[in-house]
Backbone as a chain_set.jsonl record, in Angstrom:
{"seq": "MLTDRDKHIPFLKRCVELSVLARESGNTPFGALLVGPSGEILLEQGNIEITESNCTGHAETTLMEAASKRYSKKELWECTLYTSTEPCAMCAGSIYWGNVGRVVYGISEKQLAILTGDDEQNPTLDLPCREVFARGNKAIQVVGPFPEVEVEAVAAHAGYWS", "coords": {"N": [[35.749, -11.06, 14.355], [35.771, -9.297, 17.224], [35.577, -5.766, 18.026], [37.377, -3.315, 20.217], [35.244, -1.425, 21.254], [32.609, -3.7, 20.676], [33.411, -5.138, 23.207], [32.514, -3.911, 25.504], [29.54, -3.219, 25.002], [28.191, -6.226, 26.678], [28.619, -5.924, 29.215], [27.169, -3.156, 29.106], [24.355, -3.476, 28.233], [23.9, -5.276, 30.214], [24.09, -3.274, 32.238], [21.688, -2.045, 31.096], [19.692, -3.764, 31.999], [20.113, -3.725, 34.796], [18.929, -1.476, 34.571], [16.139, -1.837, 34.161], [15.24, -3.643, 36.789], [15.506, -1.976, 38.899], [14.354, -0.016, 38.364], [11.327, -1.896, 38.278], [11.003, -2.396, 41.098], [11.036, 0.172, 42.119], [12.369, 2.481, 42.049], [13.767, 5.173, 39.925], [14.777, 4.332, 36.539], [17.91, 3.424, 36.537], [21.227, 2.046, 35.775], [24.127, 0.557, 37.403], [27.461, -0.946, 37.261], [30.312, -2.335, 38.107], [33.51, -3.147, 36.75], [36.068, -5.392, 36.797], [39.979, -5.668, 36.643], [40.476, -7.919, 34.686], [37.65, -7.954, 33.19], [35.709, -9.323, 35.141], [32.537, -8.834, 36.415], [32.728, -7.036, 39.42], [30.97, -5.351, 41.33], [27.359, -4.604, 41.437], [24.846, -2.391, 40.208], [21.52, -0.409, 40.592], [19.703, 2.041, 40.667], [18.705, 3.379, 43.608], [17.467, 5.309, 45.163], [14.578, 5.486, 45.77], [13.077, 4.392, 46.825], [15.07, 3.844, 49.005], [14.848, 6.397, 50.354], [16.455, 8.901, 49.933], [18.027, 10.696, 48.768], [20.82, 11.279, 47.552], [20.826, 8.539, 46.05], [22.013, 7.152, 43.5], [22.37, 5.382, 41.016], [25.679, 4.957, 40.219], [26.623, 6.332, 42.216], [25.965, 5.215, 44.147], [27.017, 3.055, 43.715], [30.092, 3.393, 44.397], [30.127, 4.314, 46.307], [30.3, 1.503, 48.374], [31.881, 0.414, 46.862], [34.608, 1.986, 47.158], [34.664, 0.672, 49.655], [35.887, -1.169, 49.889], [37.401, -1.847, 48.022], [41.29, -0.308, 47.286], [42.532, 2.971, 46.37], [44.389, 2.086, 44.263], [43.779, -0.179, 43.261], [41.361, 0.22, 42.043], [41.532, 1.704, 39.794], [42.54, 0.629, 38.004], [40.223, -0.445, 37.424], [36.414, -0.392, 35.184], [33.556, 1.385, 35.139], [30.826, 1.316, 34.552], [27.688, 1.93, 33.155], [24.434, 2.571, 32.493], [22.957, 5.123, 31.33], [24.927, 8.575, 30.917], [26.709, 9.631, 33.317], [25.825, 11.555, 36.257], [26.742, 15.145, 36.931], [27.096, 15.212, 40.374], [27.257, 11.806, 40.624], [29.855, 11.656, 38.643], [31.249, 13.274, 40.067], [31.653, 11.305, 42.342], [32.923, 9.015, 41.305], [35.082, 9.826, 40.015], [36.081, 10.898, 42.653], [36.65, 8.385, 44.068], [38.032, 7.598, 42.247], [38.48, 5.599, 39.98], [39.544, 4.084, 36.567], [37.856, 4.401, 33.928], [35.426, 4.933, 32.407], [32.463, 4.421, 31.013], [28.986, 4.858, 29.365], [26.194, 4.421, 27.906], [23.421, 5.481, 27.042], [23.902, 9.45, 26.41], [23.44, 12.22, 28.697], [21.853, 13.977, 27.7], [20.344, 12.652, 26.346], [19.455, 12.013, 27.778], [17.487, 13.718, 29.526], [15.995, 14.477, 27.18], [13.919, 12.419, 27.355], [13.112, 12.254, 30.16], [12.503, 14.854, 30.532], [10.36, 18.012, 32.01], [10.409, 16.796, 34.403], [10.299, 17.184, 37.878], [11.428, 15.193, 39.586], [14.121, 14.456, 37.961], [15.769, 16.525, 37.499], [18.034, 16.656, 35.7], [20.814, 17.609, 35.023], [22.245, 20.295, 33.108], [25.78, 19.185, 32.006], [28.118, 17.655, 30.958], [29.205, 14.121, 31.526], [32.657, 14.265, 31.327], [33.412, 17.182, 31.1], [33.23, 17.25, 33.968], [35.099, 16.122, 34.879], [37.636, 16.712, 33.607], [37.985, 19.236, 34.599], [39.359, 18.056, 36.787], [42.754, 16.326, 37.723], [43.353, 14.325, 37.107], [43.254, 11.516, 34.399], [40.316, 11.01, 33.401], [39.257, 8.105, 31.145], [37.008, 8.054, 29.408], [34.123, 6.516, 27.747], [31.214, 6.951, 25.018], [28.57, 7.727, 23.631], [26.66, 4.984, 23.383], [25.359, 3.651, 20.467], [24.957, 1.128, 20.2], [23.243, 0.557, 21.822], [21.604, 1.729, 22.678], [18.699, 1.828, 22.267], [17.047, -0.621, 24.056], [18.404, 1.308, 26.281], [16.675, 3.423, 25.8], [14.382, 2.543, 26.096], [13.546, 1.342, 28.881], [13.191, 3.213, 30.364], [11.359, 4.35, 29.14], [7.782, 5.686, 28.871], [8.174, 6.229, 32.299], [8.458, 8.95, 32.97], [6.443, 11.762, 33.324]], "CA": [[36.599, -10.296, 14.703], [35.812, -8.105, 18.484], [36.372, -4.28, 17.994], [37.553, -3.004, 21.754], [33.874, -1.702, 21.62], [32.532, -5.05, 21.103], [33.288, -5.721, 24.231], [31.612, -3.114, 26.244], [28.331, -4.271, 24.693], [27.34, -7.193, 26.881], [28.224, -4.486, 30.166], [25.963, -2.175, 28.823], [23.342, -4.403, 28.536], [23.437, -5.256, 31.904], [23.223, -1.407, 33.139], [19.898, -1.901, 31.233], [18.824, -4.753, 32.682], [19.696, -3.169, 36.121], [18.385, -0.427, 35.358], [14.996, -2.29, 34.141], [14.814, -4.039, 37.675], [15.565, -0.613, 39.894], [12.651, 0.438, 38.231], [10.309, -2.449, 39.153], [11.375, -2.003, 42.783], [10.424, 1.498, 42.652], [13.132, 3.008, 41.406], [14.084, 5.743, 38.668], [15.589, 3.38, 35.642], [19.318, 3.51, 36.08], [21.629, 0.903, 36.671], [25.905, 1.048, 36.789], [28.27, -1.945, 37.779], [31.986, -2.25, 37.882], [34.187, -4.455, 36.376], [37.659, -5.337, 37.483], [40.998, -4.904, 34.643], [40.282, -8.782, 33.827], [36.685, -8.459, 33.401], [34.75, -9.806, 35.918], [31.901, -7.867, 37.437], [32.852, -6.861, 40.813], [29.588, -4.275, 41.972], [26.406, -3.997, 40.396], [23.979, -1.645, 41.669], [20.517, -0.114, 40.313], [19.201, 3.304, 41.367], [17.698, 3.377, 45.015], [16.738, 6.846, 45.916], [13.035, 6.732, 45.919], [13.089, 3.276, 48.292], [15.389, 4.462, 50.192], [14.712, 8.13, 50.267], [18.511, 9.073, 49.219], [18.697, 12.04, 47.225], [22.018, 10.439, 46.487], [20.749, 7.005, 45.464], [21.754, 6.791, 42.036], [23.253, 4.022, 40.5], [27.152, 4.669, 40.041], [27.483, 6.33, 43.521], [26.264, 4.295, 45.485], [28.176, 1.37, 43.657], [30.875, 3.707, 44.235], [30.516, 4.384, 48.432], [30.188, -0.05, 47.921], [33.588, 0.015, 46.251], [35.541, 2.586, 48.024], [34.969, 0.552, 51.301], [35.323, -2.98, 49.017], [38.751, -2.356, 46.681], [41.765, 0.268, 46.549], [42.543, 3.395, 45.086], [44.861, 2.133, 42.763], [42.844, -1.043, 42.408], [39.652, 0.757, 41.288], [42.154, 2.555, 39.147], [42.704, -0.355, 36.918], [38.456, -1.284, 36.264], [36.007, 0.464, 34.841], [32.294, 1.881, 36.145], [29.67, 0.739, 33.877], [26.62, 2.706, 33.598], [23.025, 2.599, 31.133], [23.469, 6.47, 30.796], [26.094, 9.67, 31.175], [26.765, 9.874, 34.858], [25.722, 13.275, 36.176], [27.597, 15.831, 38.342], [27.071, 14.194, 41.486], [27.97, 10.444, 40.222], [30.825, 12.133, 38.321], [32.125, 13.224, 41.749], [32.057, 10.266, 43.365], [33.953, 8.103, 40.484], [36.589, 10.936, 40.412], [37.49, 10.617, 44.398], [37.172, 7.022, 44.437], [39.45, 7.2, 41.536], [38.115, 4.765, 38.85], [40.46, 4.566, 35.65], [37.482, 4.579, 33.07], [34.177, 5.105, 32.546], [31.681, 3.47, 30.146], [28.635, 4.988, 29.461], [24.874, 3.92, 27.173], [23.216, 6.974, 26.579], [23.908, 10.482, 26.594], [22.531, 12.486, 29.342], [21.259, 14.876, 26.377], [19.699, 12.484, 25.519], [18.497, 11.764, 29.597], [17.304, 15.556, 29.731], [15.062, 14.196, 25.753], [13.297, 11.504, 28.044], [12.273, 12.865, 31.487], [11.478, 16.488, 29.759], [10.898, 18.943, 32.965], [10.118, 15.786, 35.259], [11.199, 16.646, 38.896], [12.286, 13.905, 40.08], [15.24, 13.948, 37.495], [15.729, 18.077, 37.229], [18.988, 16.64, 34.754], [22.445, 18.644, 34.586], [23.534, 19.995, 31.304], [27.196, 18.771, 32.313], [28.918, 16.123, 30.499], [30.721, 14.308, 32.319], [33.997, 14.485, 30.32], [33.637, 18.293, 30.785], [32.977, 17.628, 34.806], [36.291, 14.638, 35.081], [39.132, 17.319, 32.483], [38.331, 19.656, 35.865], [40.37, 17.14, 38.018], [44.372, 17.137, 37.966], [43.662, 12.606, 36.296], [42.887, 11.328, 33.178], [39.823, 9.304, 33.53], [39.531, 7.658, 29.92], [35.131, 7.937, 29.176], [33.753, 6.275, 25.92], [30.092, 6.67, 25.227], [27.522, 7.198, 24.215], [26.89, 3.676, 22.221], [24.319, 3.624, 19.661], [24.384, -0.433, 19.825], [22.238, 0.273, 23.712], [20.09, 3.068, 22.878], [16.641, 1.174, 22.183], [16.534, -0.554, 25.103], [18.494, 1.869, 27.5], [15.313, 4.106, 26.328], [13.41, 0.946, 26.402], [13.799, 1.196, 30.551], [12.765, 5.385, 30.361], [9.137, 4.087, 28.152], [6.252, 5.658, 30.389], [8.316, 6.708, 33.143], [8.852, 9.988, 33.388], [5.898, 12.966, 32.968]], "C": [[36.062, -8.966, 15.932], [36.166, -7.039, 18.67], [36.229, -4.366, 19.786], [36.464, -2.267, 22.27], [33.382, -2.148, 21.67], [32.164, -4.975, 22.439], [32.883, -5.078, 25.092], [30.13, -3.14, 26.396], [27.42, -5.13, 25.776], [27.26, -6.028, 28.563], [27.291, -3.992, 29.993], [24.663, -2.891, 28.855], [23.166, -5.463, 30.266], [23.474, -4.539, 32.66], [22.079, -1.412, 32.697], [19.109, -2.29, 32.229], [18.969, -4.58, 34.197], [18.761, -2.377, 36.517], [16.689, -0.64, 35.627], [14.623, -2.817, 36.096], [15.253, -2.8, 38.999], [13.959, -0.077, 39.743], [11.373, -0.304, 38.88], [10.422, -2.908, 40.726], [11.05, -0.791, 42.978], [10.577, 3.117, 42.893], [13.198, 3.8, 41.051], [14.744, 4.668, 38.51], [17.04, 3.427, 35.545], [20.189, 2.858, 36.78], [23.321, 1.41, 35.991], [26.673, -0.774, 37.296], [29.999, -1.969, 37.514], [32.455, -3.647, 37.802], [35.965, -4.78, 36.298], [38.304, -5.126, 35.887], [40.701, -6.822, 33.967], [39.135, -9.702, 33.224], [35.965, -8.676, 33.325], [34.395, -8.621, 36.269], [32.292, -7.462, 38.935], [31.669, -6.644, 41.458], [28.548, -4.783, 40.854], [25.621, -3.542, 41.266], [22.934, -0.848, 40.472], [20.479, 1.615, 41.283], [18.13, 3.038, 42.681], [17.524, 4.821, 45.175], [15.217, 6.907, 45.995], [12.372, 5.404, 47.822], [13.653, 3.379, 49.133], [15.73, 5.828, 51.076], [16.063, 8.688, 50.688], [18.564, 9.912, 48.436], [20.318, 11.422, 46.666], [22.368, 9.179, 46.37], [20.974, 7.051, 44.282], [23.392, 6.139, 42.825], [25.506, 4.033, 41.177], [27.619, 6.039, 41.523], [26.999, 5.779, 45.177], [26.74, 3.179, 45.086], [29.543, 2.604, 44.094], [31.227, 3.592, 45.559], [30.675, 2.997, 49.065], [32.014, -0.162, 47.795], [34.699, 0.94, 46.686], [36.169, 1.694, 49.446], [35.418, -1.262, 50.841], [37.643, -2.938, 48.911], [39.672, -0.516, 47.332], [41.714, 1.12, 45.806], [42.989, 2.961, 44.01], [44.716, 0.804, 42.811], [41.756, -0.734, 41.391], [40.038, 2.193, 40.505], [42.131, 2.346, 37.877], [40.955, -0.927, 36.311], [38.383, 0.331, 35.597], [34.435, 0.572, 35.631], [31.514, 1.639, 34.193], [28.014, 1.726, 33.587], [25.348, 3.186, 32.15], [23.425, 3.47, 30.675], [24.318, 7.192, 31.658], [25.523, 9.656, 32.831], [26.673, 11.539, 34.894], [26.949, 13.587, 36.802], [28.347, 14.635, 39.181], [27.967, 12.91, 41.131], [29.043, 10.878, 39.485], [32.17, 12.029, 39.059], [32.42, 12.128, 42.306], [33.128, 9.064, 42.316], [35.4, 8.695, 40.56], [37.207, 11.064, 41.353], [36.996, 9.648, 44.732], [37.929, 6.268, 43.319], [38.794, 5.567, 40.401], [38.567, 5.327, 37.949], [39.28, 5.224, 34.419], [35.508, 4.6, 33.387], [33.209, 4.812, 31.09], [30.2, 3.637, 30.056], [27.054, 4.24, 28.415], [24.628, 5.005, 26.71], [23.536, 8.067, 27.368], [23.196, 11.649, 27.628], [22.147, 13.968, 28.87], [20.069, 13.906, 26.076], [18.458, 11.871, 26.756], [17.066, 12.877, 29.383], [16.402, 15.415, 28.679], [13.94, 13.729, 27.135], [12.608, 11.868, 29.211], [11.8, 14.263, 31.232], [11.845, 17.087, 31.491], [10.569, 18.395, 33.949], [10.967, 15.87, 36.364], [11.57, 16.335, 39.394], [13.515, 13.831, 39.372], [15.781, 14.979, 36.594], [17.966, 17.331, 36.521], [20.246, 18.211, 34.996], [22.659, 18.784, 33.084], [24.975, 20.069, 31.226], [27.533, 17.941, 32.54], [29.889, 15.43, 31.552], [32.061, 14.097, 31.908], [34.277, 15.713, 30.656], [33.985, 17.667, 32.734], [34.896, 16.632, 35.631], [37.551, 16.082, 33.933], [38.787, 18.687, 33.561], [39.309, 19.336, 36.659], [41.527, 17.558, 37.2], [44.314, 15.192, 37.335], [42.445, 12.277, 35.527], [41.953, 10.502, 33.052], [39.18, 8.806, 31.759], [37.543, 7.061, 30.327], [35.105, 7.651, 27.324], [31.895, 5.671, 26.319], [29.858, 7.925, 24.858], [27.219, 6.0, 23.205], [25.413, 3.546, 21.561], [23.437, 2.205, 19.734], [23.295, -0.816, 20.848], [21.116, 0.748, 23.714], [18.402, 2.591, 22.771], [17.045, 0.604, 23.179], [17.437, 0.465, 25.945], [17.323, 2.793, 27.318], [13.97, 3.688, 26.311], [12.491, 1.981, 27.65], [12.944, 1.775, 30.683], [10.89, 5.253, 29.837], [8.524, 3.937, 29.559], [6.755, 5.922, 31.681], [8.378, 7.61, 34.085], [7.25, 10.93, 32.71], [6.223, 13.387, 32.402]], "O": [[35.982, -7.802, 15.541], [37.104, -6.918, 19.459], [35.464, -5.044, 20.471], [36.368, -2.214, 23.496], [32.773, -1.923, 22.716], [31.023, -4.806, 22.87], [32.752, -5.88, 26.017], [29.521, -3.104, 27.466], [26.21, -4.924, 25.871], [26.228, -5.494, 28.97], [26.337, -4.287, 30.713], [23.951, -2.649, 29.83], [22.344, -6.053, 30.967], [23.037, -4.756, 33.79], [21.19, -0.955, 33.415], [18.301, -1.745, 32.98], [18.151, -5.139, 34.928], [18.093, -2.223, 37.539], [16.009, -0.151, 36.528], [13.673, -2.231, 36.615], [15.165, -3.231, 40.149], [12.981, 0.139, 40.458], [10.584, 0.212, 39.672], [9.782, -3.819, 41.252], [10.712, -0.53, 44.133], [9.977, 4.102, 43.321], [12.37, 4.338, 41.786], [15.251, 3.989, 39.404], [17.48, 3.476, 34.396], [20.221, 2.856, 38.011], [23.7, 2.048, 35.009], [25.876, -1.634, 37.671], [30.579, -1.481, 36.544], [32.144, -4.714, 38.331], [36.802, -4.181, 35.623], [37.869, -4.783, 34.788], [40.742, -6.944, 32.743], [39.085, -10.89, 32.906], [35.214, -8.625, 32.351], [35.101, -7.629, 36.453], [31.541, -8.163, 39.613], [31.202, -7.552, 42.146], [28.808, -5.228, 39.736], [25.468, -3.827, 42.454], [23.488, -0.641, 39.392], [21.122, 2.033, 42.245], [16.99, 2.578, 42.615], [17.528, 4.54, 46.373], [14.592, 7.946, 46.209], [11.815, 5.483, 48.917], [13.154, 3.118, 50.227], [16.489, 6.13, 51.998], [16.489, 8.805, 51.837], [19.182, 9.841, 47.374], [20.695, 11.231, 45.51], [23.475, 8.648, 46.466], [19.912, 6.981, 43.664], [24.288, 6.148, 43.67], [26.189, 3.452, 42.02], [28.751, 6.495, 41.682], [27.307, 5.828, 46.368], [26.937, 2.266, 45.888], [30.397, 1.817, 43.686], [32.221, 3.024, 46.012], [31.13, 3.001, 50.208], [32.933, -0.653, 48.45], [35.832, 0.496, 46.502], [37.239, 1.76, 50.051], [35.202, -2.275, 51.506], [38.592, -3.558, 49.39], [38.938, 0.383, 47.744], [41.189, 0.942, 44.706], [42.454, 3.163, 42.92], [45.713, 0.292, 42.302], [41.422, -1.257, 40.328], [39.425, 3.26, 40.466], [41.902, 3.093, 36.926], [40.613, -1.517, 35.286], [39.091, 1.328, 35.453], [34.204, -0.119, 36.623], [31.908, 1.874, 33.051], [27.529, 1.985, 34.688], [25.51, 3.926, 31.179], [24.191, 3.348, 29.719], [24.568, 6.835, 32.809], [24.395, 9.666, 33.323], [27.104, 12.414, 34.143], [27.879, 12.853, 37.136], [29.254, 13.813, 39.056], [29.186, 12.915, 41.299], [29.76, 9.921, 39.777], [33.249, 11.439, 38.998], [33.541, 11.987, 42.797], [34.013, 8.393, 42.848], [36.455, 8.231, 40.99], [38.418, 11.275, 41.412], [36.692, 9.697, 45.924], [38.317, 5.102, 43.247], [39.189, 4.46, 40.767], [38.472, 6.549, 37.831], [39.545, 6.322, 33.929], [34.754, 4.334, 34.323], [33.717, 5.251, 30.059], [29.654, 2.679, 30.604], [27.259, 3.027, 28.416], [25.433, 5.603, 25.996], [23.551, 8.029, 28.599], [22.125, 12.007, 27.138], [22.159, 14.947, 29.616], [18.992, 14.304, 25.632], [17.284, 11.503, 26.702], [15.895, 12.596, 29.127], [15.551, 16.285, 28.868], [13.291, 14.559, 27.772], [11.383, 11.756, 29.183], [10.767, 14.711, 31.728], [12.88, 16.887, 32.129], [10.284, 19.205, 34.83], [12.012, 15.223, 36.427], [12.365, 17.005, 40.054], [14.313, 13.117, 39.981], [16.163, 14.791, 35.439], [18.963, 17.741, 37.116], [20.178, 19.438, 35.067], [23.019, 17.999, 32.208], [25.484, 20.905, 30.48], [27.545, 17.301, 33.591], [30.867, 15.857, 32.166], [32.534, 13.361, 32.773], [35.499, 15.861, 30.656], [35.203, 17.635, 32.909], [35.453, 16.752, 36.722], [38.61, 15.464, 33.824], [39.64, 19.517, 33.247], [40.06, 20.151, 37.194], [41.613, 18.486, 36.395], [45.449, 14.761, 37.13], [41.252, 12.517, 35.712], [42.21, 9.355, 32.687], [38.453, 9.709, 31.345], [37.051, 6.204, 31.062], [35.612, 8.127, 26.309], [31.405, 4.834, 27.076], [30.401, 8.95, 25.271], [27.649, 6.198, 22.069], [24.425, 3.343, 22.266], [22.244, 1.962, 19.551], [22.646, -1.86, 20.916], [20.063, 0.514, 24.307], [17.331, 3.046, 23.172], [17.8, 1.435, 23.682], [16.738, 0.407, 26.957], [16.769, 3.135, 28.363], [12.878, 4.239, 26.451], [11.547, 2.771, 27.603], [11.869, 1.308, 31.06], [9.814, 5.797, 30.086], [8.508, 3.18, 30.53], [5.844, 5.901, 32.509], [8.377, 7.523, 35.313], [6.993, 10.68, 31.532], [5.734, 14.47, 32.08]]}, "num_chains": 1, "name": "protein.A"}
């Protein structure tokens, strides 16, 4: 019998696939997707900050820009944003303002900081998305990290960061 956590795994694995595709396209290895209340994938996005010369081209922020043009805030509140890695403060802000009701991530920002080290391409903030959301006036549910996808998520970053 599938647990609630088990239901998240296929979506997180797809996010990891999107992060690999982003890397293969010349971007940093991050991926995100938006899932509707019935479990259908509505949007998918990898990072585009390098190829698009866009410092805010993170997967989650870019996905939220597209989602906010297609769906109402009421509809987005019923959705789940999945991401390979815990959203940074900027991405958490875009999720908050976009009004997505739940975020599920694979590996934590702390794990990412270990992977990226002092690489100037990813000056990771030590600011978990739960803390960003806690400063707002709506209860965005956060689920993660998921040890079940850690090996694949970390592998997407292998050899990328200096």
